[in-house]
PDB file with one MODEL, atoms N, CA, C and O in Angstrom:
MODEL        1
ATOM      1  N   MET A   1       0.846  -1.180   0.000  1.00  0.00           N
ATOM      2  CA  MET A   1       0.000   0.000   0.000  1.00  0.00           C
ATOM      3  C   MET A   1       0.888   1.239   0.000  1.00  0.00           C
ATOM      4  O   MET A   1       1.873   1.293   0.736  1.00  0.00           O
ATOM      5  N   SER A   2       0.557   2.211  -0.799  1.00  0.00           N
ATOM      6  CA  SER A   2       1.350   3.443  -0.856  1.00  0.00           C
ATOM      7  C   SER A   2       1.083   4.311   0.362  1.00  0.00           C
ATOM      8  O   SER A   2       0.032   4.216   0.995  1.00  0.00           O
ATOM      9  N   SER A   3       2.060   5.161   0.681  1.00  0.00           N
ATOM     10  CA  SER A   3       1.904   6.028   1.849  1.00  0.00           C
ATOM     11  C   SER A   3       0.878   7.117   1.566  1.00  0.00           C
ATOM     12  O   SER A   3       0.678   7.529   0.423  1.00  0.00           O
ATOM     13  N   VAL A   4       0.242   7.566   2.622  1.00  0.00           N
ATOM     14  CA  VAL A   4      -0.783   8.599   2.522  1.00  0.00           C
ATOM     15  C   VAL A   4      -0.148   9.950   2.803  1.00  0.00           C
ATOM     16  O   VAL A   4       0.587  10.101   3.779  1.00  0.00           O
ATOM     17  N   LYS A   5      -0.425  10.930   1.959  1.00  0.00           N
ATOM     18  CA  LYS A   5       0.065  12.287   2.177  1.00  0.00           C
ATOM     19  C   LYS A   5      -1.135  13.209   2.269  1.00  0.00           C
ATOM     20  O   LYS A   5      -2.011  13.199   1.404  1.00  0.00           O
ATOM     21  N   ILE A   6      -1.166  14.008   3.332  1.00  0.00           N
ATOM     22  CA  ILE A   6      -2.279  14.924   3.554  1.00  0.00           C
ATOM     23  C   ILE A   6      -1.738  16.340   3.602  1.00  0.00           C
ATOM     24  O   ILE A   6      -0.804  16.623   4.351  1.00  0.00           O
ATOM     25  N   SER A   7      -2.313  17.225   2.814  1.00  0.00           N
ATOM     26  CA  SER A   7      -1.927  18.641   2.822  1.00  0.00           C
ATOM     27  C   SER A   7      -3.140  19.478   3.172  1.00  0.00           C
ATOM     28  O   SER A   7      -4.234  19.265   2.649  1.00  0.00           O
ATOM     29  N   ILE A   8      -2.930  20.432   4.064  1.00  0.00           N
ATOM     30  CA  ILE A   8      -4.007  21.345   4.441  1.00  0.00           C
ATOM     31  C   ILE A   8      -3.538  22.750   4.102  1.00  0.00           C
ATOM     32  O   ILE A   8      -2.570  23.251   4.673  1.00  0.00           O
ATOM     33  N   ILE A   9      -4.234  23.374   3.172  1.00  0.00           N
ATOM     34  CA  ILE A   9      -3.859  24.719   2.729  1.00  0.00           C
ATOM     35  C   ILE A   9      -5.021  25.656   3.016  1.00  0.00           C
ATOM     36  O   ILE A   9      -6.137  25.431   2.550  1.00  0.00           O
ATOM     37  N   GLY A  10      -4.761  26.695   3.774  1.00  0.00           N
ATOM     38  CA  GLY A  10      -5.809  27.671   4.070  1.00  0.00           C
ATOM     39  C   GLY A  10      -6.975  27.076   4.829  1.00  0.00           C
ATOM     40  O   GLY A  10      -8.128  27.244   4.433  1.00  0.00           O
ATOM     41  N   ALA A  11      -6.683  26.380   5.923  1.00  0.00           N
ATOM     42  CA  ALA A  11      -7.733  25.686   6.670  1.00  0.00           C
ATOM     43  C   ALA A  11      -8.507  26.593   7.612  1.00  0.00           C
ATOM     44  O   ALA A  11      -9.375  26.111   8.339  1.00  0.00           O
ATOM     45  N   GLY A  12      -8.228  27.872   7.624  1.00  0.00           N
ATOM     46  CA  GLY A  12      -8.972  28.776   8.508  1.00  0.00           C
ATOM     47  C   GLY A  12      -8.226  29.016   9.795  1.00  0.00           C
ATOM     48  O   GLY A  12      -7.016  29.242   9.788  1.00  0.00           O
ATOM     49  N   SER A  13      -8.943  28.968  10.904  1.00  0.00           N
ATOM     50  CA  SER A  13      -8.334  29.249  12.207  1.00  0.00           C
ATOM     51  C   SER A  13      -7.467  28.087  12.680  1.00  0.00           C
ATOM     52  O   SER A  13      -7.580  26.968  12.181  1.00  0.00           O
ATOM     53  N   ALA A  14      -6.606  28.369  13.642  1.00  0.00           N
ATOM     54  CA  ALA A  14      -5.720  27.338  14.194  1.00  0.00           C
ATOM     55  C   ALA A  14      -6.518  26.228  14.870  1.00  0.00           C
ATOM     56  O   ALA A  14      -6.167  25.054  14.756  1.00  0.00           O
ATOM     57  N   VAL A  15      -7.587  26.590  15.571  1.00  0.00           N
ATOM     58  CA  VAL A  15      -8.409  25.592  16.265  1.00  0.00           C
ATOM     59  C   VAL A  15      -9.058  24.651  15.255  1.00  0.00           C
ATOM     60  O   VAL A  15      -9.073  23.437  15.455  1.00  0.00           O
ATOM     61  N   PHE A  16      -9.589  25.205  14.179  1.00  0.00           N
ATOM     62  CA  PHE A  16     -10.204  24.377  13.142  1.00  0.00           C
ATOM     63  C   PHE A  16      -9.175  23.430  12.539  1.00  0.00           C
ATOM     64  O   PHE A  16      -9.465  22.253  12.327  1.00  0.00           O
ATOM     65  N   SER A  17      -7.982  23.934  12.263  1.00  0.00           N
ATOM     66  CA  SER A  17      -6.915  23.114  11.677  1.00  0.00           C
ATOM     67  C   SER A  17      -6.544  21.959  12.596  1.00  0.00           C
ATOM     68  O   SER A  17      -6.404  20.823  12.144  1.00  0.00           O
ATOM     69  N   LEU A  18      -6.385  22.245  13.888  1.00  0.00           N
ATOM     70  CA  LEU A  18      -6.027  21.190  14.839  1.00  0.00           C
ATOM     71  C   LEU A  18      -7.124  20.137  14.940  1.00  0.00           C
ATOM     72  O   LEU A  18      -6.833  18.943  15.014  1.00  0.00           O
ATOM     73  N   ARG A  19      -8.372  20.569  14.944  1.00  0.00           N
ATOM     74  CA  ARG A  19      -9.486  19.605  15.002  1.00  0.00           C
ATOM     75  C   ARG A  19      -9.532  18.755  13.740  1.00  0.00           C
ATOM     76  O   ARG A  19      -9.787  17.553  13.805  1.00  0.00           O
ATOM     77  N   LEU A  20      -9.287  19.371  12.607  1.00  0.00           N
ATOM     78  CA  LEU A  20      -9.302  18.637  11.346  1.00  0.00           C
ATOM     79  C   LEU A  20      -8.215  17.568  11.336  1.00  0.00           C
ATOM     80  O   LEU A  20      -8.476  16.417  10.986  1.00  0.00           O
ATOM     81  N   VAL A  21      -7.005  17.944  11.716  1.00  0.00           N
ATOM     82  CA  VAL A  21      -5.898  16.982  11.764  1.00  0.00           C
ATOM     83  C   VAL A  21      -6.193  15.893  12.789  1.00  0.00           C
ATOM     84  O   VAL A  21      -5.920  14.718  12.541  1.00  0.00           O
ATOM     85  N   SER A  22      -6.744  16.268  13.930  1.00  0.00           N
ATOM     86  CA  SER A  22      -7.097  15.291  14.963  1.00  0.00           C
ATOM     87  C   SER A  22      -8.115  14.286  14.433  1.00  0.00           C
ATOM     88  O   SER A  22      -7.965  13.082  14.644  1.00  0.00           O
ATOM     89  N   ASP A  23      -9.138  14.768  13.754  1.00  0.00           N
ATOM     90  CA  ASP A  23     -10.156  13.877  13.188  1.00  0.00           C
ATOM     91  C   ASP A  23      -9.556  12.954  12.137  1.00  0.00           C
ATOM     92  O   ASP A  23      -9.913  11.778  12.071  1.00  0.00           O
ATOM     93  N   LEU A  24      -8.654  13.470  11.320  1.00  0.00           N
ATOM     94  CA  LEU A  24      -8.011  12.640  10.299  1.00  0.00           C
ATOM     95  C   LEU A  24      -7.167  11.546  10.939  1.00  0.00           C
ATOM     96  O   LEU A  24      -7.147  10.411  10.462  1.00  0.00           O
ATOM     97  N   CYS A  25      -6.474  11.888  12.014  1.00  0.00           N
ATOM     98  CA  CYS A  25      -5.629  10.906  12.702  1.00  0.00           C
ATOM     99  C   CYS A  25      -6.453   9.817  13.371  1.00  0.00           C
ATOM    100  O   CYS A  25      -5.968   8.703  13.570  1.00  0.00           O
ATOM    101  N   LYS A  26      -7.691  10.129  13.719  1.00  0.00           N
ATOM    102  CA  LYS A  26      -8.566   9.155  14.375  1.00  0.00           C
ATOM    103  C   LYS A  26      -9.291   8.264  13.373  1.00  0.00           C
ATOM    104  O   LYS A  26      -9.956   7.306  13.767  1.00  0.00           O
ATOM    105  N   THR A  27      -9.171   8.568  12.094  1.00  0.00           N
ATOM    106  CA  THR A  27      -9.821   7.773  11.062  1.00  0.00           C
ATOM    107  C   THR A  27      -9.111   6.422  10.945  1.00  0.00           C
ATOM    108  O   THR A  27      -7.909   6.390  10.680  1.00  0.00           O
ATOM    109  N   PRO A  28      -9.823   5.305  11.138  1.00  0.00           N
ATOM    110  CA  PRO A  28      -9.185   3.983  11.134  1.00  0.00           C
ATOM    111  C   PRO A  28      -8.344   3.694   9.888  1.00  0.00           C
ATOM    112  O   PRO A  28      -7.274   3.097  10.003  1.00  0.00           O
ATOM    113  N   SER A  29      -8.792   4.096   8.725  1.00  0.00           N
ATOM    114  CA  SER A  29      -8.045   3.796   7.500  1.00  0.00           C
ATOM    115  C   SER A  29      -6.743   4.577   7.394  1.00  0.00           C
ATOM    116  O   SER A  29      -5.867   4.209   6.612  1.00  0.00           O
ATOM    117  N   LEU A  30      -6.600   5.662   8.177  1.00  0.00           N
ATOM    118  CA  LEU A  30      -5.366   6.449   8.165  1.00  0.00           C
ATOM    119  C   LEU A  30      -4.494   6.166   9.389  1.00  0.00           C
ATOM    120  O   LEU A  30      -3.487   6.839   9.607  1.00  0.00           O
ATOM    121  N   SER A  31      -4.876   5.190  10.169  1.00  0.00           N
ATOM    122  CA  SER A  31      -4.144   4.863  11.392  1.00  0.00           C
ATOM    123  C   SER A  31      -2.677   4.555  11.102  1.00  0.00           C
ATOM    124  O   SER A  31      -2.367   3.740  10.233  1.00  0.00           O
ATOM    125  N   GLY A  32      -1.781   5.211  11.835  1.00  0.00           N
ATOM    126  CA  GLY A  32      -0.345   4.978  11.687  1.00  0.00           C
ATOM    127  C   GLY A  32       0.312   5.740  10.563  1.00  0.00           C
ATOM    128  O   GLY A  32       1.501   5.539  10.313  1.00  0.00           O
ATOM    129  N   SER A  33      -0.405   6.606   9.872  1.00  0.00           N
ATOM    130  CA  SER A  33       0.201   7.334   8.755  1.00  0.00           C
ATOM    131  C   SER A  33       0.849   8.637   9.170  1.00  0.00           C
ATOM    132  O   SER A  33       1.480   9.300   8.346  1.00  0.00           O
ATOM    133  N   VAL A  34       0.709   9.022  10.439  1.00  0.00           N
ATOM    134  CA  VAL A  34       1.348  10.256  10.912  1.00  0.00           C
ATOM    135  C   VAL A  34       2.628   9.902  11.613  1.00  0.00           C
ATOM    136  O   VAL A  34       3.334  10.788  12.095  1.00  0.00           O
TER     137      VAL A  34
ENDMDL
END
């Protein structure tokens, strides 16, 4: 399986960005990709 790359450009506020990254990290299919 190829590695997953996630880019966030212009995600708004810092709080929104952190929540978005947190939610992505909790996604089972992306587990261990950070």
